[in-house]
VMD Tcl script that builds the backbone (N, CA, C; Angstrom):
set m [mol new atoms 216]
animate dup $m
set s [atomselect $m all]
$s set {name element resname resid chain x y z} {
  {N N MET 1 A 21.629 -9.605 -22.658}
  {CA C MET 1 A 21.419 -8.914 -21.543}
  {C C MET 1 A 21.115 -9.805 -20.341}
  {N N SER 2 A 20.290 -10.777 -20.721}
  {CA C SER 2 A 19.992 -11.780 -19.497}
  {C C SER 2 A 21.262 -12.483 -19.028}
  {N N VAL 3 A 22.241 -12.859 -19.883}
  {CA C VAL 3 A 23.373 -13.527 -19.616}
  {C C VAL 3 A 24.248 -12.728 -18.578}
  {N N LEU 4 A 24.333 -11.314 -18.994}
  {CA C LEU 4 A 25.156 -10.441 -18.057}
  {C C LEU 4 A 24.471 -10.354 -16.806}
  {N N PHE 5 A 23.113 -10.236 -16.691}
  {CA C PHE 5 A 22.485 -10.219 -15.376}
  {C C PHE 5 A 22.712 -11.410 -14.478}
  {N N ILE 6 A 22.589 -12.644 -15.220}
  {CA C ILE 6 A 22.768 -13.876 -14.454}
  {C C ILE 6 A 24.226 -13.983 -13.861}
  {N N LEU 7 A 25.188 -13.580 -14.894}
  {CA C LEU 7 A 26.576 -13.581 -14.264}
  {C C LEU 7 A 26.845 -12.610 -13.214}
  {N N LEU 8 A 26.037 -11.387 -13.289}
  {CA C LEU 8 A 26.286 -10.460 -12.137}
  {C C LEU 8 A 25.777 -10.997 -10.967}
  {N N ILE 9 A 24.598 -11.665 -10.902}
  {CA C ILE 9 A 24.077 -12.235 -9.749}
  {C C ILE 9 A 24.965 -13.409 -9.187}
  {N N GLU 10 A 25.482 -14.305 -10.050}
  {CA C GLU 10 A 26.245 -15.547 -9.551}
  {C C GLU 10 A 27.577 -14.897 -9.106}
  {N N SER 11 A 28.115 -13.867 -9.695}
  {CA C SER 11 A 29.424 -13.240 -9.179}
  {C C SER 11 A 29.206 -12.567 -7.826}
  {N N SER 12 A 28.198 -11.899 -7.724}
  {CA C SER 12 A 28.014 -11.233 -6.557}
  {C C SER 12 A 27.626 -12.254 -5.322}
  {N N GLN 13 A 27.081 -13.522 -5.530}
  {CA C GLN 13 A 26.977 -14.493 -4.602}
  {C C GLN 13 A 28.292 -14.940 -4.269}
  {N N PHE 14 A 29.196 -15.170 -5.104}
  {CA C PHE 14 A 30.512 -15.620 -4.695}
  {C C PHE 14 A 31.235 -14.611 -3.953}
  {N N ILE 15 A 31.197 -13.407 -4.454}
  {CA C ILE 15 A 31.996 -12.359 -3.781}
  {C C ILE 15 A 31.501 -12.220 -2.368}
  {N N ILE 16 A 30.197 -12.116 -2.129}
  {CA C ILE 16 A 29.589 -12.059 -0.726}
  {C C ILE 16 A 30.135 -13.312 0.166}
  {N N GLY 17 A 30.066 -14.505 -0.469}
  {CA C GLY 17 A 30.512 -15.634 0.327}
  {C C GLY 17 A 32.131 -15.573 0.594}
  {N N VAL 18 A 32.828 -15.014 -0.191}
  {CA C VAL 18 A 34.190 -14.881 0.131}
  {C C VAL 18 A 34.428 -13.796 1.263}
  {N N MET 19 A 33.754 -12.788 1.017}
  {CA C MET 19 A 33.763 -11.618 2.077}
  {C C MET 19 A 33.340 -12.081 3.536}
  {N N VAL 20 A 32.367 -12.830 3.571}
  {CA C VAL 20 A 31.793 -13.382 4.719}
  {C C VAL 20 A 32.626 -14.509 5.291}
  {N N GLY 21 A 33.332 -15.250 4.427}
  {CA C GLY 21 A 34.215 -16.149 4.850}
  {C C GLY 21 A 33.504 -17.577 4.924}
  {N N TYR 22 A 32.276 -17.670 4.579}
  {CA C TYR 22 A 31.439 -18.932 4.295}
  {C C TYR 22 A 30.853 -18.913 3.094}
  {N N MET 23 A 31.152 -20.071 2.403}
  {CA C MET 23 A 30.530 -20.335 1.007}
  {C C MET 23 A 29.211 -21.061 1.156}
  {N N TYR 24 A 28.190 -20.234 1.446}
  {CA C TYR 24 A 26.893 -20.802 1.497}
  {C C TYR 24 A 26.302 -21.139 0.249}
  {N N ARG 25 A 26.915 -20.695 -0.905}
  {CA C ARG 25 A 26.477 -20.935 -2.136}
  {C C ARG 25 A 27.497 -21.433 -3.068}
  {N N ILE 26 A 27.310 -22.514 -3.702}
  {CA C ILE 26 A 28.343 -23.127 -4.699}
  {C C ILE 26 A 28.059 -22.601 -6.104}
  {N N PHE 27 A 29.042 -22.117 -6.887}
  {CA C PHE 27 A 28.995 -21.595 -8.183}
  {C C PHE 27 A 28.875 -22.865 -9.135}
  {N N ASP 28 A 27.788 -22.760 -9.835}
  {CA C ASP 28 A 27.563 -23.890 -10.671}
  {C C ASP 28 A 27.134 -23.428 -11.955}
  {N N VAL 29 A 27.664 -24.027 -13.090}
  {CA C VAL 29 A 27.352 -23.628 -14.492}
  {C C VAL 29 A 25.930 -23.887 -14.686}
  {N N ASP 30 A 25.317 -24.958 -14.215}
  {CA C ASP 30 A 24.127 -25.345 -14.310}
  {C C ASP 30 A 23.023 -24.168 -14.071}
  {N N ASP 31 A 23.345 -23.489 -13.020}
  {CA C ASP 31 A 22.533 -22.282 -12.591}
  {C C ASP 31 A 22.523 -21.229 -13.702}
  {N N ILE 32 A 23.644 -21.049 -14.414}
  {CA C ILE 32 A 23.673 -20.016 -15.441}
  {C C ILE 32 A 22.882 -20.622 -16.724}
  {N N ILE 33 A 22.962 -21.859 -16.915}
  {CA C ILE 33 A 22.274 -22.454 -18.219}
  {C C ILE 33 A 20.951 -22.407 -17.907}
  {N N PHE 34 A 20.435 -22.831 -16.747}
  {CA C PHE 34 A 18.936 -23.017 -16.579}
  {C C PHE 34 A 18.375 -21.633 -16.428}
  {N N ASN 35 A 19.012 -20.643 -15.877}
  {CA C ASN 35 A 18.460 -19.346 -15.695}
  {C C ASN 35 A 18.513 -18.680 -17.075}
  {N N PHE 36 A 19.341 -18.970 -17.944}
  {CA C PHE 36 A 19.263 -18.460 -19.240}
  {C C PHE 36 A 18.214 -18.974 -20.142}
  {N N ILE 37 A 17.987 -20.315 -19.951}
  {CA C ILE 37 A 16.874 -21.037 -20.658}
  {C C ILE 37 A 15.483 -20.419 -20.071}
  {N N GLY 38 A 15.451 -20.273 -18.829}
  {CA C GLY 38 A 14.251 -19.604 -18.252}
  {C C GLY 38 A 13.955 -18.194 -18.850}
  {N N CYS 39 A 15.069 -17.546 -18.954}
  {CA C CYS 39 A 14.840 -16.072 -19.513}
  {C C CYS 39 A 14.243 -16.187 -21.080}
  {N N MET 40 A 14.988 -17.142 -21.716}
  {CA C MET 40 A 14.522 -17.299 -23.222}
  {C C MET 40 A 12.947 -17.744 -23.280}
  {N N ILE 41 A 12.611 -18.743 -22.427}
  {CA C ILE 41 A 11.203 -19.118 -22.325}
  {C C ILE 41 A 10.333 -17.897 -22.010}
  {N N GLY 42 A 10.668 -17.154 -20.951}
  {CA C GLY 42 A 9.949 -15.931 -20.650}
  {C C GLY 42 A 9.797 -14.993 -21.762}
  {N N TYR 43 A 10.811 -14.734 -22.522}
  {CA C TYR 43 A 10.997 -13.860 -23.695}
  {C C TYR 43 A 9.901 -14.268 -24.780}
  {N N VAL 44 A 10.026 -15.620 -25.041}
  {CA C VAL 44 A 9.128 -16.179 -26.183}
  {C C VAL 44 A 7.702 -15.972 -25.684}
  {N N LEU 45 A 7.339 -16.212 -24.494}
  {CA C LEU 45 A 6.001 -16.154 -23.848}
  {C C LEU 45 A 5.573 -14.688 -24.151}
  {N N PHE 46 A 6.499 -13.788 -23.783}
  {CA C PHE 46 A 6.106 -12.321 -23.891}
  {C C PHE 46 A 5.812 -12.078 -25.216}
  {N N ILE 47 A 6.463 -12.480 -26.249}
  {CA C ILE 47 A 6.265 -12.157 -27.527}
  {C C ILE 47 A 4.979 -12.806 -28.074}
  {N N LEU 48 A 4.743 -13.998 -27.730}
  {CA C LEU 48 A 3.424 -14.543 -28.052}
  {C C LEU 48 A 2.229 -13.878 -27.449}
  {N N PHE 49 A 2.361 -13.495 -26.190}
  {CA C PHE 49 A 1.352 -12.639 -25.443}
  {C C PHE 49 A 1.113 -11.376 -26.298}
  {N N ARG 50 A 2.133 -10.724 -26.740}
  {CA C ARG 50 A 2.040 -9.485 -27.416}
  {C C ARG 50 A 1.282 -9.719 -28.734}
  {N N LYS 51 A 1.575 -10.826 -29.480}
  {CA C LYS 51 A 0.910 -10.964 -30.773}
  {C C LYS 51 A -0.496 -11.371 -30.531}
  {N N VAL 52 A -0.852 -12.063 -29.502}
  {CA C VAL 52 A -2.267 -12.274 -29.095}
  {C C VAL 52 A -3.114 -10.961 -28.770}
  {N N LEU 53 A -2.320 -10.040 -27.999}
  {CA C LEU 53 A -2.965 -8.750 -27.774}
  {C C LEU 53 A -3.154 -7.954 -28.966}
  {N N ARG 54 A -2.268 -7.907 -29.823}
  {CA C ARG 54 A -2.346 -7.267 -31.060}
  {C C ARG 54 A -3.443 -7.684 -31.961}
  {N N TYR 55 A -3.691 -9.085 -31.963}
  {CA C TYR 55 A -4.772 -9.628 -32.671}
  {C C TYR 55 A -6.067 -9.238 -32.094}
  {N N PHE 56 A -6.183 -9.242 -30.845}
  {CA C PHE 56 A -7.574 -8.862 -30.175}
  {C C PHE 56 A -7.933 -7.244 -30.400}
  {N N TYR 57 A -6.800 -6.477 -30.152}
  {CA C TYR 57 A -7.033 -5.118 -30.013}
  {C C TYR 57 A -6.426 -4.422 -31.361}
  {N N LYS 58 A -6.491 -4.971 -32.445}
  {CA C LYS 58 A -5.865 -4.298 -33.722}
  {C C LYS 58 A -6.856 -3.089 -34.164}
  {N N GLY 59 A -6.256 -2.063 -34.447}
  {CA C GLY 59 A -6.889 -0.930 -35.047}
  {C C GLY 59 A -7.897 -0.261 -34.042}
  {N N GLU 60 A -7.861 -0.594 -32.690}
  {CA C GLU 60 A -8.604 0.091 -31.784}
  {C C GLU 60 A -7.789 0.526 -30.530}
  {N N PRO 61 A -6.917 1.608 -30.676}
  {CA C PRO 61 A -6.117 1.871 -29.631}
  {C C PRO 61 A -6.802 2.447 -28.312}
  {N N ASN 62 A -7.939 3.064 -28.574}
  {CA C ASN 62 A -8.789 3.570 -27.349}
  {C C ASN 62 A -9.375 2.494 -26.637}
  {N N GLN 63 A -9.675 1.259 -27.254}
  {CA C GLN 63 A -10.331 0.172 -26.529}
  {C C GLN 63 A -9.368 -0.721 -25.868}
  {N N THR 64 A -8.077 -0.633 -26.019}
  {CA C THR 64 A -7.127 -1.314 -25.284}
  {C C THR 64 A -6.936 -0.861 -23.938}
  {N N PRO 65 A -7.026 -1.863 -22.944}
  {CA C PRO 65 A -6.982 -1.533 -21.561}
  {C C PRO 65 A -5.601 -0.848 -21.305}
  {N N VAL 66 A -5.726 -0.022 -20.286}
  {CA C VAL 66 A -4.411 0.766 -20.010}
  {C C VAL 66 A -3.328 -0.075 -19.629}
  {N N LEU 67 A -3.579 -1.183 -19.071}
  {CA C LEU 67 A -2.440 -2.192 -18.568}
  {C C LEU 67 A -1.691 -2.546 -19.725}
  {N N PHE 68 A -2.359 -2.943 -20.922}
  {CA C PHE 68 A -1.910 -3.605 -22.109}
  {C C PHE 68 A -1.193 -2.487 -23.077}
  {N N ARG 69 A -1.518 -1.201 -23.020}
  {CA C ARG 69 A -1.109 -0.192 -23.890}
  {C C ARG 69 A 0.403 -0.240 -23.899}
  {N N HIS 70 A 0.962 -0.258 -22.677}
  {CA C HIS 70 A 2.468 -0.251 -22.640}
  {C C HIS 70 A 3.067 -1.547 -23.261}
  {N N VAL 71 A 2.514 -2.701 -23.262}
  {CA C VAL 71 A 2.993 -3.883 -23.871}
  {C C VAL 71 A 2.892 -3.895 -25.323}
  {N N LEU 72 A 1.824 -3.123 -25.844}
  {CA C LEU 72 A 1.687 -3.081 -27.308}
  {C C LEU 72 A 2.584 -2.006 -27.966}
}
mol reanalyze $m
mol bondsrecalc $m
mol representation Tube
mol addrep $m
């Protein structure tokens, strides 16, 4: 899903540049690679955060803060 979203953003930047007639942004494969790596790092951190929350609030759903109930 993240790769599709990254490709959508990069493609839209290219299309807008062509429509305007000024290529203010250069399409680069590095952008796609680094954005994908950033998405994967964020996903791994989210999974770790969720495991920590489950450890601290196990078996006590009423004690879980409202903000964290959706994450769990």
